[in-house]
N, C-alpha and C positions, 0 to 999 in steps of 0.2 A: 432097322437099319441105322437109326440115328444113333444107337450106341455102339455100334461097331465104327461108325464114323469119326465121334467124339475119341474112340479109343486109339483110333489111327492118328486122329490128330496131337493126342498127347505123345502117342509113342514118336511122333516125328519130331515134335519138339524137344524131349530127350535126346533122339539121336542128332538132331541139329547140334544141342547144346554141346555134348561130346565133341562132336567135330569141331566145331568153331574153337574152343578153348584148347584142345588139344592139336588141330592144326596153327592156330596163330601162335603157342609157346614154341613149336616145334621148327616152324621156319623162323621164327627169328633166332632160335638157338643155331639154325643153319648158315644164318646171315650174319653173327657172330664167327662161327667157325670158317666161311669162309673170306672174312674178314681178316683172319692171320695173315701175318707177316711171309709164311712159307705159302700159302695160299695167293695171296692177293698178288702175287710176282706173275701168276698164270692167268694167262687173257679171259681162260673159261670159267673163272670163278666170277668175274663180274657178272657174265651171263646168269650164273647161278643166283646169284646176290638179286638180280632184277629179277628172276625167275619167282624166287622166295616173294619178294615184293608185290608182284602181281597176283599171287596165289593168298596174300594175307590180304590186300584190297578187294578179291572175289568172295572170300569167306566173309569180310565183314559187309558186303551186298547181298549173298546166296545165304548169310546164315545167320547174321546178327539182326540185321533189320526185320526179317520174318519172327526172329525170336522177341523183338521189340515191340512187334504189331500183334504179336501172340501173348504177350504180359499186359500189354494196355489196353488191349481190345478196340484199337482203332486205327486202321489202315488209309494215313492221310497220301500214300503215294496212288491209291485209287480213286482219292476226289479233288488231290490241286495237281495242277495241269505241269506247273514246274516241276514238282517234287518226282513225279511220274517219269517226264524228261531224262532227271539228272539220273537217277536210279538205273534207267534204264542205259544211260548211255555209258555211265561208268561200269556197270554189269558186262554190256558188250564189249567195251573196251578192254579190260582187262582180262577178258576172256580170249579174244583174240591177241592179244599180247603174246599169252602165258602160252598160247600155241605156238604162237612165232618166235617164242625164244628156245621151245625145247628144238625145234627146226634148224635153227640158227644153232645153238649147241652141237647136233650131231653135225652139221657142215663145217663149224669150227673145228672139229676132232678130227674130220676127216683131212683138213687144211694141216694141221699143227702134226699129224702122222705122213704125210705124203712122202713118196720119194724124190720127189720134185722140191729144189730148193727154190725155185721162185712162186711157188706155193706155198712151203712154209715162211717165208719171207712174211706173206700177207699177214700171217698170224700174230699181229703185233699190236701193244698198247693202243696206238693211235687209232686203228683200222676199229677197233674194239670201240672205241667211244664213237667211232663215226656211226657204226653198224648200229648202236645202241640207241644214239641220238635219232638217227633216219627211223627206225623203228618205232620208236615211242612217238613221234610227229608223224609217220604216216598213217599208223592206225589210228589215232586221233586223229584224223581228218578223214579217214575212212569209216570211221565209228559216227560221222556226225548227220547221217542221214534219221537215226532214231528219234534226236531231236528233234527234227521235222515232220515225222509221221506217228510217233506215240502218241497218246492219249489217254487222260483221266476219264473212266465212263462209269465212276460212281461204282462200283463192283470190282473192277478191274484195271489196270494198267496195260491196254494192248495197243497195235499198230491199226491205222486207219482201215477200214475194209475198202479194198482196192486189190484186184485181182492181178494186176500188172506188178505191184510193191508185192505181192503172195510169193509172185513168182521170182521176185529180186531177191527176197529173204530167203527161199529154198536154196537159191545157186548160192548167195553169200555162206550160208551156215555149211554148204556140202563144199565148197571149196577151202573154205578157210578151217575146215576141221578135217575130212580127210585127204584133202590134197597134200596140203603141209604136211602132214605126220606121213602120207607114202613117201615123201621125199626125205622125209625125218629116218623114216626104216632103211630106205636107199642108202644115205650117207652115212648111217650105223652100221650097216651091213661092209662097206667099203672100208670105213676105219678098221674093222677089226681084221677084214683080210690085210689091211696095211700093218697094222700090228702082229700079225701071224709071221708075214715077210721078214721083218726086222729080226724079228725071234729066230728065223730059220736061218738067216743070214749071220747072227751073231753066232748061233750054234754051228756053223758050217768048221768043218778041221781042217786045221793048216796044213799045209806041206810041210813035210821034215828032210825025209834024208834024199829023195827024189826031185826036189828044188833047188835052184841055185841060192847062193846067199840074198842076190838082191830079191828074189822070188819071194822068200822068207822073209826078209823085213820089209818087205810090202805089204805082204800078207798078214802079217803082225800088227803094223799100222793101220790095216784094212779093218782087222778085230777090235783093235783099241777104241777108232772112232765107231763102228758099231755098236760096240760094248757102251760107250759113254752115251749114243745117241738113243741106247735100250732104257739105261737108268733115267735119261733126261723123260723118255717118256712113261715110266713107272706111273708117275704122278697123272700124265694124261690117262693113261689106262684107267686108273682109279673115276677119272671124271667120265669116261666114256661108259663104264660099268653103269653110273647112275645116269647117262644120258638114255642110254638104250633101256635100262629098267622103266624109268619114266615114260618114254615114247612107246615102246610094247603095251603097259598097261593103260596108259591114257588111250590109245589106239582100242582095246579090248572094251572098257568101259564104256568108252564114248560114241562106238560105232552105231549102236543103235539109236542113239538118242540124238546124234548128228541127221538120222534122217525122221525122225518125229517133225520137224515142220513140214516135210513133203507130205505123209502121211495125211496129217493134221488136213493139209489143203486139200488131197484129193476126197478126204472126209465130206467137208464140205463143200467141194464143187457139187459132187455125186449125190451129196444131199443123204447121208447115210440116217435109216429111221434108228439106227443103234448108237442110244446116247452114252452107251459104254465104253467105245472105242476109244473116242478122245480123252475119255479119263485114263483109261488104259496107259494110253501112248504116253500121256503127259507123267504117269506114274513111272512109266519105264525111264523117259527121260531124268526124272528127278532123283530116281533111285539108282540110276549111272553115274552122274554127275555126284551124289552123296557119297557112296562108296569109293568113287576116286578121291574125292577130298580123305575119307576116311585112311583110305591106303597114303597118301603123302603124309598124312600125321602121324600113323603108327610107323612108316618106314624110314622117317626123318632122323629118330636114334637110330638105323643101323646106316643110314648114311651118313652119320658125323662117326660111326667107329670106322665105317670103311675107307673115309678121307683120312682120317688117322692115321690108319694104317700107312700111308705115303707119306706121312711128315719125316 
C-alpha cells in the first residue's frame, strides 16, 4: 500500500508541475493578447485579463505551493497559523473571484448583444471598471471568514470544528460554485439567441419591385445599420465562444467537487466507519480541479487563435 501511495504522490507532483508551468505561461500569453489595442477597446477583454490574473494566482496557491512543500519536505502552512490563514484566504478569494468573473462575462456579452439600446449603453468602459473594482472588493470582504476560522493543526490547515460553520461552508461552496454558473449558463444561452436574431435580421430579403421608393430606401438603411451592427458584434461573438466554452467545461469539472464538502460533512456527522469515503471524495475534488486547470492550459493557445481571427 505504501508503494502505491508513493507512486500516486510522485505522479501527482509531475501532473501539478505540468499544469502549473503550462497554465502560467498560457495565461500570461492570454493577458498579452487581450492587452492588444484591437481588443483593449472591447470591455469584455478587461474581464478576460482579470480572469487570467485570477487563474495565475490560483495556480500559484494550488500548484506551486504544494510543489515547494514536496521539494523541501516541509509544510509550514500546517504548522504556522499566519501562513495557514493567508494561503487559505488567497485560495478562496481567487477561486470565488474566478467564478464570479465567468458569470460576469456571460452577463456582459448578453448586454452587448441586446436589442435594447438602453442595455447596450451599459456596456461601457466606465461601468466595466466599476464592476471589476466592486467585484474585487466584495469578494475580498466575503472571504475574510477564513482568516478567523482556519487554523494550523500540525498536520493540516483546516477550519475549526463547529457544525454551524461547516453548514455555512457547505452553503457558501454550493452558492458560489453552482449558483453563479447556472446564471452564467442562462445568460450565455440568451446571448447566443441574441446573435442568431441579429443574423436573421441581417439576412432578411429586401423588397424590390413591390415596395415603394421610400420603403426600399428605409429597408436599405435598415440593412446597412444591421450589417454594421453584425460586424461590430463579430468580435463579441468570439468573446462569447470563449465565455461559453469556459463556463460549460468548468460546470462539468467542478460540479462534483462543489458538493464534496457536503458529502464530507454528512460522512463526519453520521460517523461513517469507512475511512476510504473521505479520501475518495477529496480525490474527486482534486482531480476535477486539476483537470480544469489542465484544460485552461491546453486550450489557451486555441483561444488565442480564435481571438486572432477577429482582428
